[in-house]
N, CA, C and O atoms as a GROMACS GRO file, in nm:
protein
  420
    1UNK      N    1  11.391   8.780  10.105
    1UNK     CA    2  11.448   8.782   9.972
    1UNK      C    3  11.407   8.911   9.902
    1UNK      O    4  11.290   8.948   9.903
    2UNK      N    5  11.504   8.981   9.840
    2UNK     CA    6  11.470   9.103   9.766
    2UNK      C    7  11.373   9.072   9.653
    2UNK      O    8  11.379   8.968   9.589
    3UNK      N    9  11.281   9.168   9.631
    3UNK     CA   10  11.183   9.150   9.525
    3UNK      C   11  11.179   9.276   9.438
    3UNK      O   12  11.174   9.388   9.488
    4UNK      N   13  11.182   9.253   9.307
    4UNK     CA   14  11.170   9.363   9.213
    4UNK      C   15  11.033   9.427   9.228
    4UNK      O   16  10.932   9.356   9.226
    5UNK      N   17  11.027   9.560   9.244
    5UNK     CA   18  10.900   9.627   9.266
    5UNK      C   19  10.868   9.735   9.165
    5UNK      O   20  10.750   9.762   9.139
    6UNK      N   21  10.972   9.799   9.106
    6UNK     CA   22  10.939   9.899   9.004
    6UNK      C   23  11.052   9.918   8.904
    6UNK      O   24  11.168   9.888   8.930
    7UNK      N   25  11.011   9.970   8.789
    7UNK     CA   26  11.104  10.009   8.683
    7UNK      C   27  11.069  10.152   8.646
    7UNK      O   28  10.951  10.186   8.631
    8UNK      N   29  11.169  10.236   8.632
    8UNK     CA   30  11.148  10.375   8.590
    8UNK      C   31  11.215  10.394   8.455
    8UNK      O   32  11.333  10.365   8.437
    9UNK      N   33  11.137  10.444   8.360
    9UNK     CA   34  11.192  10.473   8.228
    9UNK      C   35  11.180  10.622   8.200
    9UNK      O   36  11.084  10.687   8.241
   10UNK      N   37  11.280  10.673   8.130
   10UNK     CA   38  11.281  10.814   8.092
   10UNK      C   39  11.241  10.822   7.945
   10UNK      O   40  11.294  10.749   7.861
   11UNK      N   41  11.148  10.910   7.916
   11UNK     CA   42  11.095  10.926   7.781
   11UNK      C   43  11.073  11.074   7.754
   11UNK      O   44  11.068  11.154   7.847
   12UNK      N   45  11.059  11.109   7.628
   12UNK     CA   46  11.030  11.248   7.594
   12UNK      C   47  10.880  11.272   7.581
   12UNK      O   48  10.836  11.387   7.567
   13UNK      N   49  10.800  11.165   7.584
   13UNK     CA   50  10.654  11.178   7.575
   13UNK      C   51  10.590  11.087   7.680
   13UNK      O   52  10.553  10.973   7.651
   14UNK      N   53  10.578  11.139   7.802
   14UNK     CA   54  10.528  11.056   7.913
   14UNK      C   55  10.385  11.011   7.891
   14UNK      O   56  10.349  10.898   7.926
   15UNK      N   57  10.302  11.097   7.836
   15UNK     CA   58  10.161  11.061   7.816
   15UNK      C   59  10.147  10.947   7.716
   15UNK      O   60  10.071  10.853   7.739
   16UNK      N   61  10.218  10.954   7.605
   16UNK     CA   62  10.212  10.849   7.503
   16UNK      C   63  10.267  10.717   7.559
   16UNK      O   64  10.209  10.611   7.535
   17UNK      N   65  10.376  10.725   7.632
   17UNK     CA   66  10.436  10.605   7.689
   17UNK      C   67  10.343  10.543   7.793
   17UNK      O   68  10.326  10.421   7.796
   18UNK      N   69  10.284  10.625   7.878
   18UNK     CA   70  10.192  10.575   7.980
   18UNK      C   71  10.067  10.516   7.915
   18UNK      O   72  10.020  10.409   7.956
   19UNK      N   73  10.013  10.583   7.815
   19UNK     CA   74   9.894  10.534   7.746
   19UNK      C   75   9.919  10.397   7.684
   19UNK      O   76   9.832  10.310   7.687
   20UNK      N   77  10.037  10.378   7.627
   20UNK     CA   78  10.073  10.249   7.569
   20UNK      C   79  10.064  10.139   7.675
   20UNK      O   80  10.006  10.033   7.650
   21UNK      N   81  10.119  10.164   7.793
   21UNK     CA   82  10.118  10.063   7.900
   21UNK      C   83   9.976  10.038   7.953
   21UNK      O   84   9.943   9.925   7.989
   22UNK      N   85   9.894  10.141   7.956
   22UNK     CA   86   9.754  10.125   7.999
   22UNK      C   87   9.676  10.047   7.893
   22UNK      O   88   9.605   9.952   7.926
   23UNK      N   89   9.690  10.086   7.768
   23UNK     CA   90   9.614  10.022   7.660
   23UNK      C   91   9.657   9.878   7.634
   23UNK      O   92   9.572   9.790   7.616
   24UNK      N   93   9.786   9.854   7.631
   24UNK     CA   94   9.838   9.722   7.594
   24UNK      C   95   9.844   9.627   7.713
   24UNK      O   96   9.804   9.511   7.702
   25UNK      N   97   9.893   9.676   7.827
   25UNK     CA   98   9.916   9.588   7.942
   25UNK      C   99   9.814   9.606   8.055
   25UNK      O  100   9.826   9.544   8.161
   26UNK      N  101   9.714   9.690   8.030
   26UNK     CA  102   9.605   9.714   8.125
   26UNK      C  103   9.654   9.763   8.262
   26UNK      O  104   9.595   9.731   8.365
   27UNK      N  105   9.762   9.840   8.261
   27UNK     CA  106   9.812   9.898   8.385
   27UNK      C  107   9.718  10.011   8.427
   27UNK      O  108   9.646  10.067   8.344
   28UNK      N  109   9.718  10.042   8.554
   28UNK     CA  110   9.635  10.148   8.610
   28UNK      C  111   9.722  10.266   8.650
   28UNK      O  112   9.830  10.250   8.707
   29UNK      N  113   9.673  10.387   8.619
   29UNK     CA  114   9.745  10.506   8.661
   29UNK      C  115   9.727  10.525   8.811
   29UNK      O  116   9.616  10.522   8.863
   30UNK      N  117   9.840  10.545   8.880
   30UNK     CA  118   9.838  10.560   9.025
   30UNK      C  119   9.866  10.703   9.069
   30UNK      O  120   9.833  10.741   9.182
   31UNK      N  121   9.925  10.782   8.982
   31UNK     CA  122   9.956  10.920   9.019
   31UNK      C  123  10.047  10.985   8.918
   31UNK      O  124  10.094  10.921   8.823
   32UNK      N  125  10.070  11.115   8.939
   32UNK     CA  126  10.156  11.192   8.850
   32UNK      C  127  10.251  11.277   8.933
   32UNK      O  128  10.228  11.302   9.052
   33UNK      N  129  10.358  11.320   8.869
   33UNK     CA  130  10.454  11.411   8.931
   33UNK      C  131  10.483  11.524   8.834
   33UNK      O  132  10.488  11.504   8.713
   34UNK      N  133  10.501  11.643   8.889
   34UNK     CA  134  10.544  11.757   8.810
   34UNK      C  135  10.614  11.851   8.906
   34UNK      O  136  10.553  11.940   8.966
   35UNK      N  137  10.745  11.830   8.920
   35UNK     CA  138  10.822  11.915   9.010
   35UNK      C  139  10.930  11.988   8.931
   35UNK      O  140  10.926  11.988   8.808
   36UNK      N  141  11.024  12.050   8.997
   36UNK     CA  142  11.122  12.132   8.928
   36UNK      C  143  11.215  12.052   8.836
   36UNK      O  144  11.276  12.109   8.746
   37UNK      N  145  11.226  11.921   8.859
   37UNK     CA  146  11.317  11.843   8.776
   37UNK      C  147  11.252  11.739   8.688
   37UNK      O  148  11.311  11.696   8.589
   38UNK      N  149  11.129  11.697   8.723
   38UNK     CA  150  11.071  11.582   8.656
   38UNK      C  151  10.920  11.595   8.639
   38UNK      O  152  10.850  11.645   8.727
   39UNK      N  153  10.871  11.550   8.524
   39UNK     CA  154  10.728  11.524   8.507
   39UNK      C  155  10.716  11.374   8.486
   39UNK      O  156  10.807  11.311   8.432
   40UNK      N  157  10.605  11.317   8.527
   40UNK     CA  158  10.592  11.174   8.509
   40UNK      C  159  10.456  11.119   8.548
   40UNK      O  160  10.371  11.189   8.604
   41UNK      N  161  10.439  10.993   8.516
   41UNK     CA  162  10.317  10.920   8.545
   41UNK      C  163  10.355  10.787   8.607
   41UNK      O  164  10.445  10.718   8.559
   42UNK      N  165  10.287  10.751   8.716
   42UNK     CA  166  10.313  10.626   8.786
   42UNK      C  167  10.200  10.528   8.759
   42UNK      O  168  10.083  10.560   8.776
   43UNK      N  169  10.237  10.408   8.715
   43UNK     CA  170  10.142  10.305   8.678
   43UNK      C  171  10.168  10.179   8.759
   43UNK      O  172  10.277  10.160   8.813
   44UNK      N  173  10.066  10.091   8.766
   44UNK     CA  174  10.083   9.965   8.838
   44UNK      C  175   9.997   9.857   8.776
   44UNK      O  176   9.889   9.884   8.723
   45UNK      N  177  10.046   9.734   8.783
   45UNK     CA  178   9.965   9.619   8.744
   45UNK      C  179   9.912   9.548   8.869
   45UNK      O  180   9.852   9.441   8.859
   46UNK      N  181   9.934   9.607   8.985
   46UNK     CA  182   9.892   9.549   9.111
   46UNK      C  183  10.007   9.484   9.187
   46UNK      O  184   9.997   9.462   9.308
   47UNK      N  185  10.113   9.452   9.117
   47UNK     CA  186  10.233   9.392   9.180
   47UNK      C  187  10.355   9.478   9.146
   47UNK      O  188  10.428   9.521   9.235
   48UNK      N  189  10.375   9.500   9.018
   48UNK     CA  190  10.489   9.579   8.971
   48UNK      C  191  10.443   9.721   8.937
   48UNK      O  192  10.330   9.742   8.893
   49UNK      N  193  10.532   9.815   8.960
   49UNK     CA  194  10.504   9.954   8.928
   49UNK      C  195  10.596  10.001   8.817
   49UNK      O  196  10.710   9.955   8.805
   50UNK      N  197  10.545  10.092   8.735
   50UNK     CA  198  10.620  10.150   8.626
   50UNK      C  199  10.609  10.302   8.635
   50UNK      O  200  10.499  10.356   8.645
   51UNK      N  201  10.722  10.368   8.631
   51UNK     CA  202  10.724  10.514   8.628
   51UNK      C  203  10.770  10.557   8.489
   51UNK      O  204  10.877  10.517   8.444
   52UNK      N  205  10.690  10.639   8.422
   52UNK     CA  206  10.733  10.700   8.297
   52UNK      C  207  10.769  10.844   8.330
   52UNK      O  208  10.684  10.920   8.376
   53UNK      N  209  10.894  10.880   8.308
   53UNK     CA  210  10.946  11.008   8.354
   53UNK      C  211  11.006  11.088   8.239
   53UNK      O  212  11.059  11.032   8.144
   54UNK      N  213  10.996  11.219   8.250
   54UNK     CA  214  11.067  11.310   8.161
   54UNK      C  215  11.146  11.406   8.249
   54UNK      O  216  11.090  11.473   8.335
   55UNK      N  217  11.276  11.410   8.226
   55UNK     CA  218  11.363  11.495   8.308
   55UNK      C  219  11.375  11.632   8.245
   55UNK      O  220  11.401  11.646   8.125
   56UNK      N  221  11.357  11.733   8.328
   56UNK     CA  222  11.364  11.871   8.281
   56UNK      C  223  11.506  11.925   8.277
   56UNK      O  224  11.532  12.029   8.215
   57UNK      N  225  11.599  11.856   8.343
   57UNK     CA  226  11.737  11.902   8.347
   57UNK      C  227  11.831  11.784   8.372
   57UNK      O  228  11.788  11.675   8.407
   58UNK      N  229  11.959  11.809   8.353
   58UNK     CA  230  12.060  11.704   8.369
   58UNK      C  231  12.062  11.644   8.509
   58UNK      O  232  12.083  11.524   8.526
   59UNK      N  233  12.042  11.727   8.611
   59UNK     CA  234  12.049  11.679   8.748
   59UNK      C  235  11.939  11.578   8.778
   59UNK      O  236  11.961  11.483   8.854
   60UNK      N  237  11.822  11.596   8.720
   60UNK     CA  238  11.708  11.508   8.747
   60UNK      C  239  11.731  11.367   8.694
   60UNK      O  240  11.692  11.270   8.758
   61UNK      N  241  11.792  11.356   8.579
   61UNK     CA  242  11.815  11.223   8.519
   61UNK      C  243  11.952  11.169   8.557
   61UNK      O  244  11.977  11.049   8.546
   62UNK      N  245  12.040  11.257   8.600
   62UNK     CA  246  12.178  11.220   8.632
   62UNK      C  247  12.270  11.283   8.530
   62UNK      O  248  12.254  11.264   8.410
   63UNK      N  249  12.366  11.356   8.577
   63UNK     CA  250  12.454  11.431   8.487
   63UNK      C  251  12.530  11.339   8.393
   63UNK      O  252  12.572  11.381   8.285
   64UNK      N  253  12.549  11.212   8.433
   64UNK     CA  254  12.619  11.119   8.345
   64UNK      C  255  12.536  11.082   8.222
   64UNK      O  256  12.590  11.033   8.122
   65UNK      N  257  12.404  11.105   8.227
   65UNK     CA  258  12.315  11.074   8.114
   65UNK      C  259  12.272  11.200   8.040
   65UNK      O  260  12.272  11.202   7.917
   66UNK      N  261  12.235  11.303   8.111
   66UNK     CA  262  12.187  11.426   8.051
   66UNK      C  263  12.038  11.424   8.025
   66UNK      O  264  11.978  11.317   8.014
   67UNK      N  265  11.978  11.541   8.015
   67UNK     CA  266  11.833  11.555   8.002
   67UNK      C  267  11.778  11.493   7.873
   67UNK      O  268  11.658  11.466   7.866
   68UNK      N  269  11.861  11.471   7.772
   68UNK     CA  270  11.816  11.411   7.647
   68UNK      C  271  11.804  11.260   7.653
   68UNK      O  272  11.762  11.197   7.555
   69UNK      N  273  11.841  11.200   7.764
   69UNK     CA  274  11.842  11.054   7.778
   69UNK      C  275  11.702  10.995   7.767
   69UNK      O  276  11.606  11.051   7.820
   70UNK      N  277  11.690  10.881   7.698
   70UNK     CA  278  11.567  10.802   7.693
   70UNK      C  279  11.607  10.658   7.722
   70UNK      O  280  11.707  10.609   7.669
   71UNK      N  281  11.530  10.589   7.805
   71UNK     CA  282  11.557  10.449   7.834
   71UNK      C  283  11.533  10.417   7.980
   71UNK      O  284  11.473  10.496   8.052
   72UNK      N  285  11.581  10.301   8.023
   72UNK     CA  286  11.563  10.262   8.162
   72UNK      C  287  11.648  10.352   8.250
   72UNK      O  288  11.769  10.361   8.234
   73UNK      N  289  11.583  10.419   8.344
   73UNK     CA  290  11.651  10.509   8.436
   73UNK      C  291  11.699  10.434   8.559
   73UNK      O  292  11.814  10.448   8.601
   74UNK      N  293  11.610  10.354   8.617
   74UNK     CA  294  11.648  10.273   8.733
   74UNK      C  295  11.545  10.165   8.758
   74UNK      O  296  11.434  10.169   8.704
   75UNK      N  297  11.582  10.069   8.840
   75UNK     CA  298  11.490   9.966   8.887
   75UNK      C  299  11.491   9.970   9.038
   75UNK      O  300  11.591  10.007   9.099
   76UNK      N  301  11.381   9.932   9.099
   76UNK     CA  302  11.370   9.938   9.244
   76UNK      C  303  11.336   9.801   9.303
   76UNK      O  304  11.249   9.731   9.253
   77UNK      N  305  11.406   9.766   9.408
   77UNK     CA  306  11.382   9.642   9.479
   77UNK      C  307  11.333   9.673   9.619
   77UNK      O  308  11.375   9.771   9.681
   78UNK      N  309  11.244   9.589   9.670
   78UNK     CA  310  11.204   9.594   9.809
   78UNK      C  311  11.293   9.496   9.884
   78UNK      O  312  11.302   9.379   9.846
   79UNK      N  313  11.360   9.543   9.988
   79UNK     CA  314  11.451   9.458  10.065
   79UNK      C  315  11.418   9.465  10.212
   79UNK      O  316  11.362   9.564  10.260
   80UNK      N  317  11.452   9.360  10.284
   80UNK     CA  318  11.427   9.357  10.427
   80UNK      C  319  11.537   9.428  10.506
   80UNK      O  320  11.510   9.490  10.609
   81UNK      N  321  11.661   9.420  10.458
   81UNK     CA  322  11.775   9.474  10.533
   81UNK      C  323  11.864   9.554  10.438
   81UNK      O  324  11.945   9.497  10.365
   82UNK      N  325  11.848   9.685  10.439
   82UNK     CA  326  11.922   9.771  10.347
   82UNK      C  327  12.073   9.761  10.368
   82UNK      O  328  12.147   9.760  10.270
   83UNK      N  329  12.119   9.753  10.491
   83UNK     CA  330  12.262   9.747  10.518
   83UNK      C  331  12.325   9.622  10.455
   83UNK      O  332  12.434   9.630  10.399
   84UNK      N  333  12.256   9.510  10.465
   84UNK     CA  334  12.307   9.385  10.406
   84UNK      C  335  12.316   9.398  10.254
   84UNK      O  336  12.415   9.356  10.194
   85UNK      N  337  12.213   9.455  10.193
   85UNK     CA  338  12.212   9.472  10.048
   85UNK      C  339  12.322   9.569  10.006
   85UNK      O  340  12.388   9.546   9.904
   86UNK      N  341  12.343   9.676  10.082
   86UNK     CA  342  12.450   9.770  10.048
   86UNK      C  343  12.586   9.702  10.053
   86UNK      O  344  12.671   9.728   9.968
   87UNK      N  345  12.607   9.615  10.150
   87UNK     CA  346  12.733   9.540  10.158
   87UNK      C  347  12.748   9.446  10.038
   87UNK      O  348  12.856   9.437   9.980
   88UNK      N  349  12.640   9.378  10.000
   88UNK     CA  350  12.645   9.287   9.886
   88UNK      C  351  12.671   9.364   9.756
   88UNK      O  352  12.747   9.317   9.671
   89UNK      N  353  12.609   9.480   9.741
   89UNK     CA  354  12.631   9.561   9.623
   89UNK      C  355  12.778   9.604   9.615
   89UNK      O  356  12.840   9.596   9.508
   90UNK      N  357  12.833   9.650   9.726
   90UNK     CA  358  12.973   9.692   9.729
   90UNK      C  359  13.066   9.575   9.696
   90UNK      O  360  13.162   9.591   9.621
   91UNK      N  361  13.037   9.459   9.752
   91UNK     CA  362  13.119   9.340   9.725
   91UNK      C  363  13.112   9.298   9.579
   91UNK      O  364  13.207   9.241   9.525
   92UNK      N  365  12.999   9.325   9.516
   92UNK     CA  366  12.980   9.289   9.375
   92UNK      C  367  13.040   9.392   9.280
   92UNK      O  368  13.036   9.375   9.159
   93UNK      N  369  13.096   9.501   9.336
   93UNK     CA  370  13.160   9.602   9.254
   93UNK      C  371  13.071   9.717   9.212
   93UNK      O  372  13.113   9.802   9.132
   94UNK      N  373  12.948   9.723   9.264
   94UNK     CA  374  12.860   9.835   9.232
   94UNK      C  375  12.910   9.961   9.300
   94UNK      O  376  12.968   9.956   9.408
   95UNK      N  377  12.888  10.073   9.234
   95UNK     CA  378  12.924  10.200   9.297
   95UNK      C  379  12.798  10.283   9.312
   95UNK      O  380  12.710  10.281   9.225
   96UNK      N  381  12.791  10.355   9.418
   96UNK     CA  382  12.675  10.437   9.449
   96UNK      C  383  12.687  10.569   9.375
   96UNK      O  384  12.790  10.636   9.382
   97UNK      N  385  12.580  10.607   9.302
   97UNK     CA  386  12.582  10.733   9.230
   97UNK      C  387  12.505  10.843   9.300
   97UNK      O  388  12.534  10.961   9.283
   98UNK      N  389  12.406  10.804   9.381
   98UNK     CA  390  12.329  10.900   9.459
   98UNK      C  391  12.253  10.825   9.566
   98UNK      O  392  12.243  10.702   9.562
   99UNK      N  393  12.200  10.897   9.661
   99UNK     CA  394  12.126  10.832   9.769
   99UNK      C  395  12.004  10.761   9.714
   99UNK      O  396  11.933  10.816   9.630
  100UNK      N  397  11.979  10.639   9.760
  100UNK     CA  398  11.858  10.568   9.714
  100UNK      C  399  11.736  10.631   9.776
  100UNK      O  400  11.742  10.689   9.884
  101UNK      N  401  11.624  10.618   9.706
  101UNK     CA  402  11.495  10.658   9.762
  101UNK      C  403  11.449  10.540   9.843
  101UNK      O  404  11.427  10.432   9.789
  102UNK      N  405  11.432  10.560   9.971
  102UNK     CA  406  11.394  10.451  10.059
  102UNK      C  407  11.256  10.479  10.116
  102UNK      O  408  11.231  10.586  10.172
  103UNK      N  409  11.169  10.383  10.102
  103UNK     CA  410  11.036  10.395  10.158
  103UNK      C  411  11.027  10.298  10.275
  103UNK      O  412  11.049  10.178  10.258
  104UNK      N  413  10.996  10.348  10.390
  104UNK     CA  414  10.984  10.264  10.509
  104UNK      C  415  10.840  10.219  10.527
  104UNK      O  416  10.746  10.286  10.483
  105UNK      N  417  10.826  10.104  10.593
  105UNK     CA  418  10.692  10.059  10.630
  105UNK      C  419  10.636   9.966  10.540
  105UNK      O  420  10.524   9.920  10.560
   0.00000   0.00000   0.00000
């Protein structure tokens, strides 16, 4: 059964947003990112993960949203069979906007 594993939110102040989740929800910082398109902080409560991200350009957040976007960027599910889920998504009318980030193992 697919299980929700992470939520990624886009914000203009990643440190303030991450600090809020640490202070209020006692999440733990797991790591940071700072690459050509995104800065961010990865948090976890031990089961669910939260990414607070700031996009440096339209491509990083998705050109349909633009770099000024704030809000839920995406959610991630852990699935046993990606092909089956892709078929179910297509049957449900979902359209693919970009390649999913897939973690094996």
